[in-house]
Each structure stands twice: as C-alpha cells, then as structure tokens.
Steps between C-alpha positions, in 0.01 A plus 500: 500500500443421865460152642263620771280806543394560861187709565511569868539697817827667604583569864783454749496280812625610839591171666535483879635164615539309826469124570222534761349827382170593671332837478311642799278807502472741791811699399720198572833531317633183340860466383588310182824336401527619139340745258520550126338721236476278195325445171141400584181399318436162349517631144835682546662213688387259226641731233837517675510123542420440134767750392751340738444169322578664168158581359436834330241669717289815450280653769191721479351654812445823693701685762493842659768764452641442845783337694354148496414521130852612406650231723302229326567618145874523561504158664311340210730672249806368683360148468459524122122543500381734224293776671443720194125430516458582868289815556610751763192690620564795736142480624560155647692374802714192449368226727715303742483199735634453851587136549535353849720201434560198728692299241251230407193723549416867462227762532462771240364854542440667164419854390369447143570844355564464126485119510146494364533777241600305187215446251480218248466736205843648583647163393466559128510243222816664369671423832359145512636432153851564634483209749463123514326473836279719727521462879258661747524480880327649805159484334312616812720809542480604136145628530488709178655218298235247611206609283704491178723204581290237314518714186874557551563126528291435190691770311827347613398162359391667175846657478663160546602527868459238769370628837553437870337628819604497863193610700677575833303566816153655495479759782118489479502119528214477252713329230263605223540575129671185371218318320552704182874544551646152545400357157714779349808418709753253359694461829342564840748539788329523843647390830323236707295743710389694194408185309290364791325835540426542130374144457309502832675167566636325809794322339756581233389199293146635496620849406721361224207310353256790533731764353649262246159456337503861379874574472741348249790469743510564873803489731431533872784616727522318834796669668732255674303209356582601144234531232239304307386559142236370260461558127181303447689187405713428804573614853864565593652566841843646573664524846655820620877543513648517851676832557570717805193725509567867572189661350215346297379837359475462122569127492171437321573767244844349438328163455273663241800638317666160488183331378445753219868470405459126445161535336635745239786263428251221427594279795270222612285567808713307751817680402329840520368418846832375640687800361240738645519347847879536490467868405253561782714323757824672405334843516438449876874502576513880546282781627256653254321370196779545245845488666503119514349437156724257311644506150446198275860393575443521876192278472681262273780458757262358763212365290479133411393543138433166333468673160842662495 
C-alpha cells in the first residue's frame, strides 16, 4: 500500500540565479551567480517532499527515453519515490523548465514536452486501490489528463481515496475548467495569485469564500505571509517561519507535502497548516525544489507544535 499516489508531470529544472537578475534581448549576455540542474515539476517536487517526510509515495506519469527523462527517474528513485508506473515513451521528449531566479521572485520558461501526455484512463482502479490518497498538480500543463480528471477523482473516491489538487499557473491565463472539478477535490492547494485568478476576486478573503463554497477544504499559500485555510467551519491563518531564503522554487509543493502529511495522520486543520508552512519555509534554504526539503524530525526541531 502507498500513502500517496501522484498523477503528474515529470521534468527537470535548470535554475539560473542572481540577486538582481534581469534579462535583456538584443544579444545582450547576462551573467548569473549560480546554476543548478535539479528535480523540477510541481508533481515530482511534491512527491519527493512527501517521501522525505516518511510517506510511501508512488508516481504515475510520462517521460521520453532521453537524458532528462533518465535524470528525473533516477532522482525520484534515489528519493524513495516508487516509479514503477511511470511510462517511458521513445516518441516523446521529456519537458524541462528554465528558471530565472532572484531569490524571492522568479520567471519560468517551460518546454512542455511529455508533461501533458498522461491520460486519466492510465490511472487504473487497480492502482488507485493500492493508495490512500491521490494528488494531482499542474492542472493546466496536464492537457490530456484534463478531460478525464473529473472521472478520475470520482473513481478515486469510489476506491476509498481522498484527493488533492494544486492548480499551479495557467499559461493561457483563462483559468477555466474548475466548475466541475472543485466539488470532487477534498483539498485544494492554490497559491494566492492562483486563488485570486480562479475566483475572479480582488482579495484573499473573497477568494477563500468563493472557492470554499464548492470545495471541502482550501489552503491558500501566501509566501512570506504564511497561509490561510478554510474547511467550511472555520478560517485558520498560520504565519510563515523566518529562514534565510536561498531559493523559493518548490516551496509551495513542499507546503503541499506537509499539509497532506498532516491530513493523512488525522491532524486538525490548524496543525496541518502550521506544519505545512514550516515545510515550505525550510525548503527555501537551498537551491532547487528538493534539496532543502525537511524530514519530519527537522521540522519538529524548529516547529512550535502545541500538540506534541
């Protein structure tokens, strides 16, 4: 049995970092301070974070038979993520992202490649029955998954799984397709920009109210200001933990991993949210989405847990 099954995209990140990074066209060469080829994609970073916390994680997705695909599969395997259900398709190119990182902000250039190739019917009931929870991320990049995702979420519930969704950014900026989807999601995990865009709202409170009417539980990530969550009964806020920020890539996915960890252990909402914000903050200590992800013991060492 797995604690979490992740149905998602798999791609590396090439991170180019400098404190005051600006890019200029016209064949102007810009020097950066650091670079790193790391595990990328919201789904894969989440999977690594959940495994790092001690959850048993399985992944299903698509990669090409190429350098980037092999890099990602080996990296996931090294981090105790079960990749036996990942499909390697020689006709596809593994996608990748180039991240221009300024520490607290970044721009992302993405070649989708195989990111959108996974179909909902590839996630069989036999596989669902081996897990307790289904997590989906990067909805707008997983184009072939989108049409069948409502059915997949319904099948997951029928098989006894809880479900979560992190929408991530919509490159088209249309933010469509969620009217049918959200009622089937047990835990919705957008960041503030995504929540405002999806709800067509001007404030986080408005977005929380609007989205909370159709979603059982929503937790909105607010970066340095922490996070806010609502489960229909109460609204909870949690401040962020102060850490030296090196790279915020993947902090939201590490937050998701922490939240699902607490949820699967039956924690109350406030404890889940505080643990998740600690996981997100600690992940920003190092370059890349996974190198700074904490263990449960590392979180426990700095987390003021009233329920210990």
